[in-house]
N, C-alpha and C positions, 0 to 999 in steps of 0.2 A: 478451387474455389468457385468454380462457372457456376456451379446451384444453387451456391449461397445468397441471399436477399443482402446483395449490394448495390451501391450507387457508383462506384467508381472502382477502378484495380486496387490490391493491395499490396503490391511489390514492393512500395516504397517502406511501409508499414512492417513487413515480414523483416526485411533487410535491418530495417532499424532494431528489431528486437532482439535479432541474432547477435546487432553489435553490443545491446544491454546487455546479453546473455555473456559474451565475451568479456567486456568489462567487468563483473562480476565477478569472474575466474579470476583477471588477472590481480583484483582488489584483493580478494581473498587469499591468494598467494603471496603477495606481499606483506598482507596484514598477518599471516602464518609464520611467514619469516623474519619479521620485525617489530610485530604488534609489539610484543610484550617488552621490550627493549627499549623501545624509542616512539614511534608512533602512535600507541594508544596512554603516553604518561607511565608514570614509574609507581604508580599503585597498580598490583597483579590483581587486586581482587575485582576493580573495574574494567580489568582485561579479563580475564579469565573466570571471574565470578558473577555474582548475582549481588546487587546490592539492596540495601532498603533505605527508600527516602526517607525525609521528614515527616510528610505525608501519606507512607503505610504504602508507597507503591514500590514496588521490585522492578530494578534496571536492568537489564542482564550485562554483561561486560558486550565490550565490542566484538573482539575478538568470540565469543560465542556466541553473537548476532551472524560474526561473518561464518560460522560452522553452518549455522539454520539458514540461512540465505543461500549457501552450495547446497548443502542438502536436501533443502525442502525449495524455498523459492525458485531455484535455477530450474528441478525438474519440473515443477508445477508452469513455468512460462515454456519451457520445452516443449511439455505433453500436449499445452493448448494449441502452440502454435505449428505444431505437426496435426493434432485432432482438424484444425482447420483449414490448413491444406489439402486434409483428405473431406472434406466438403462436410464436417461435423455443428451444425447450427450450436452443439453443446459447448463445442471448442471455441465458437466464435465469438461468443456472446462471455465467456469465462477469459478472454484474452484481454480486452480491457482490464478486466478486474485482477489479472497477475501484475499486470504493469502499474496500476494504481498501488497494491501492496508494494512494490519496489520503491518505487515514488516515497511514499510516506515514511517505508523502515529509511531511506539513506538519507531521509531530511533529519532523521536522528544523527545522523554521523556529523551531517554540516553544523549540527544545533551543538552538539557534546564534546566532541572526537577532539581528541589538542589538534592544533593543526599542523598539517604533516604535507607531504609532498603527495599524498592520496585525494586533500580538497578537492582538485580539478577530477579527479577520477569520480566524487560522489555527485559535483557538478553535473557533468555529465551525463553519468545512470539518472539522477532526479531530472534532468531538463530533458532528454531523451525520452522518458517512460511518460513524461507529462503532455507531451508534444505530440507524440504517436499515442496516447489514451484518446487525444481532442482528436485526430485525424482520423482513427478507427472508428469513434464512434459518429461521425461527421458522415463517414461513407458507408455505416449502415443504413439502409431501407428502413426504417423506424416503422412505417405502416404496414409494411410486409411481415414485419417482426410481430407486430401486433396482432394481425390476423391469423398468425402460426402459432401463438400463445395463449392468446385469447380463451379459448377451452381448457388450457394446461394450467394454466398457474391464477391464482386467485388473487387478483389485484389489491382487493380490500384488507387479506391477513402479509401477504408480505408486504404491503406497503405501508402496513400499522406495523410490520415487525421491526422494519427498518428504522420509522420514526420512534420507535419506542428504547431502541439498542442505540439510537440519537442520543434521546434526552440522559436514558441513564447513564451514557459514557460524558455528555457536561455534567449531569451531578457530580460522577468520581471523579474529573479532572478538575471540574471549576472548584468544586469544594476543597479539594486538596488545595489547591494554587491559592486561594483565600485564606485557609487554616493554615498556609504556609508563611503567606505573607502577613500575617495577624500575629502568627506567633513569637514573642521576643526574643527565644532564641533561634531562630529561625535561619537557615542559610543564605546568604543575598543571592545565590547561583543552587537551586536545589536542584540533587539530581533527576529527578523528574521532570526538569523544563523541558527535555526534548519530545515527552510523550506528550504531554500535556498541549505544547506547541504544535504536534501534526496532529493530534486527533481533532483540537477544538480550530484548526483552520484547514486541513483538511478532510478527515474523515467525518465528522461530524457535520460539516456544509451540505456536505455531498450524500451523504444520507438523508439529510431533512429532505433536500430535493427531490431525490431520488423516489424518496420512499412516497412523498405529498403528490409526485405527479404518477405514479402508480397506482395508485389512490382514486385519482383520477381517469384513472384507465388511458393516459397521453404516451403517445408514442414513446420519448425518450424513456419513460418508465420501464417500461418492458425490453427497452435495448438494455440499460443499466445495473438495474438490479440482482442481478445472478452474479456479475461479476463485482459488485459492492459486498455482496455476502460473503463470498469469495475472501477478500482481501479485509473482511472483517471477521475471517476463521484466523488471523494472523494471532501467535503468541499476546496475550494481552496481560500487562504487568498488575 
């Protein structure tokens, strides 16, 4: 990592990222063993299938999400760690995005999964992902990264794309939430609540902020844009 644009050593971030990967495997193994019988409730569809909320949002079952996390989320995290350790700027910039995706994903479990022994595991993954992401971004040499990417990344196009995606997400989620709340037969706690919560409190503010910063050619915009685009590539309901 010596050749990368950094202001401080990333050994701690690397170790906490590996710890997050280990916790994901543990959570998956426990969920696979007991998810359909006790951890995720008695509704088999909520554990294994895909449910439609009253606002038309499709919500994957928690065990389905577990499989995706292990089959896609974990390899992406390990892959960007490997690239960053080999001195890849591409891997370095995607590393915070991989962690942000995991934070976003496991917030769903904290909100929507039945309370169980895995609750503290979800808390650990969310907290470690959040603080490691912040530590990573703070460790990057933003001015150097901006210089390296200035001729490669079109700031107005990518920044506008991030803002546009944020506005589309607001339209989908806020519109669904309002429609559900005003519907006479709407459930008190819709299935899509976890999706709306994570999108509107994490994804949307981050995309608006980073998109605006990149539009203005601020260093933080160049640092965070690639990772946010990666995290937005998650399966959307």
